[in-house]
C-alpha positions as CSV (number, residue, x, y, z in Angstrom):
1,X,-27.7,17.2,40.1
2,X,-27.0,14.2,37.9
3,X,-25.1,14.3,34.7
4,X,-25.6,11.9,31.9
5,X,-23.0,10.7,29.5
6,X,-24.0,11.2,25.9
7,X,-25.0,8.0,24.2
8,X,-22.3,6.6,22.0
9,X,-23.2,4.7,18.9
10,X,-20.8,2.6,16.8
11,X,-21.6,1.5,13.3
12,X,-19.7,-1.7,12.4
13,X,-19.5,-2.2,8.6
14,X,-18.0,-5.4,7.2
15,X,-19.3,-8.1,4.8
16,X,-17.7,-10.8,7.0
17,X,-20.1,-11.9,9.8
18,X,-17.2,-13.2,11.8
19,X,-15.4,-9.9,11.6
20,X,-18.5,-8.0,12.7
21,X,-19.0,-10.4,15.6
22,X,-15.4,-10.1,16.7
23,X,-15.5,-6.3,16.6
24,X,-18.8,-6.3,18.5
25,X,-17.5,-8.7,21.2
26,X,-14.2,-6.9,21.7
27,X,-15.8,-3.4,21.8
28,X,-18.6,-4.5,24.2
29,X,-16.0,-6.0,26.6
30,X,-14.3,-2.5,26.8
31,X,-17.3,-0.2,26.2
32,X,-20.4,-2.2,27.5
33,X,-22.7,1.0,27.4
34,X,-22.2,1.7,23.7
35,X,-24.9,1.0,21.2
36,X,-23.7,-1.1,18.3
37,X,-25.3,-1.4,14.9
38,X,-24.0,-3.6,12.1
39,X,-24.1,-3.2,8.3
40,X,-22.9,-5.7,5.7
41,X,-21.8,-3.2,3.0
42,X,-21.2,0.5,2.2
43,X,-24.7,1.1,0.8
44,X,-26.3,-0.3,3.9
45,X,-24.0,1.8,6.1
46,X,-25.1,5.0,4.2
47,X,-28.8,4.1,4.6
48,X,-28.4,3.5,8.3
49,X,-26.4,6.7,8.9
50,X,-29.2,8.6,7.2
51,X,-31.7,7.3,9.8
52,X,-29.7,7.6,13.1
53,X,-26.6,9.4,14.3
54,X,-23.4,7.5,14.9
55,X,-20.4,8.6,17.0
56,X,-17.9,6.2,15.5
57,X,-17.7,3.8,12.6
58,X,-15.5,0.8,11.7
59,X,-15.4,0.1,8.0
60,X,-14.0,-2.8,6.0
61,X,-12.4,-1.7,2.7
62,X,-13.0,-4.6,0.5
63,X,-16.7,-5.4,0.3
64,X,-19.1,-6.3,-2.5
65,X,-20.7,-3.3,-4.1
66,X,-19.4,0.1,-2.8
67,X,-15.8,0.0,-1.4
68,X,-15.4,0.9,2.2
69,X,-13.2,3.9,1.2
70,X,-15.9,5.3,-1.0
71,X,-18.6,4.8,1.7
72,X,-16.1,6.5,4.2
73,X,-15.8,9.4,1.9
74,X,-19.6,9.8,1.7
75,X,-19.9,9.5,5.5
76,X,-17.1,12.0,6.3
77,X,-18.7,14.4,3.8
78,X,-22.2,14.1,5.2
79,X,-21.3,13.7,8.9
80,X,-17.9,15.4,9.5
81,X,-18.0,14.8,13.2
82,X,-18.0,11.0,12.7
83,X,-14.8,9.3,13.7
84,X,-14.1,6.5,11.4
85,X,-11.5,3.6,11.2
86,X,-11.0,1.6,8.1
87,X,-10.1,-2.0,8.7
88,X,-8.4,-4.0,6.0
89,X,-6.1,-6.9,5.3
90,X,-5.0,-4.9,2.3
91,X,-2.1,-3.0,3.9
92,X,-0.7,-1.4,0.7
93,X,0.6,2.1,1.1
94,X,-2.1,3.4,-1.3
95,X,-4.8,2.3,1.1
96,X,-3.1,4.0,4.1
97,X,-2.6,7.1,2.0
98,X,-6.3,7.2,1.0
99,X,-7.4,6.7,4.7
100,X,-5.1,9.7,5.7
101,X,-6.6,11.8,2.8
102,X,-10.1,11.1,4.2
103,X,-9.1,12.0,7.7
104,X,-9.8,8.4,9.0
105,X,-7.7,5.8,10.8
106,X,-6.3,2.9,8.9
107,X,-6.3,-0.3,11.0
108,X,-4.7,-3.5,9.7
109,X,-6.7,-6.8,9.9
110,X,-7.1,-9.3,11.2
111,X,-9.6,-8.2,13.7
112,X,-8.1,-8.7,17.2
113,X,-8.0,-7.1,20.6
114,X,-5.0,-5.1,19.4
115,X,-6.6,-3.8,16.3
116,X,-9.9,-2.9,18.1
117,X,-7.9,-1.2,20.9
118,X,-6.2,0.8,18.2
119,X,-9.5,2.0,16.7
120,X,-10.9,2.7,20.2
121,X,-7.8,4.8,21.0
122,X,-8.3,6.7,17.8
123,X,-12.0,7.3,18.4
124,X,-11.5,8.6,21.9
125,X,-8.4,10.8,21.3
126,X,-8.7,14.5,21.0
127,X,-9.2,15.6,17.4
């Protein structure tokens, strides 16, 4: 009897192409079997989430249009099992508090091996 591991899909949301590329590269180095999908803003993330299931999501806070915190709030309401990490260079206490209120992980930018590992640890930890 063979067992299959459920597919894991990560939604990477950031208006910076460089940040998306770095997250993609660092995640795939550690989790090569994951499916990665990219969005450039909160509205695009919500549209993608409505068409396919995601296990995890990394979300920039400061993006044109809908703020990442607002998009995260919608995603957590509509998909409560989604594990989400908010990435931001804005490390004000109010941002960390908002992330905690939403039940998501706050991860300080810049995107690095350390920050991506922090998000992965959060994603894969028991709830």
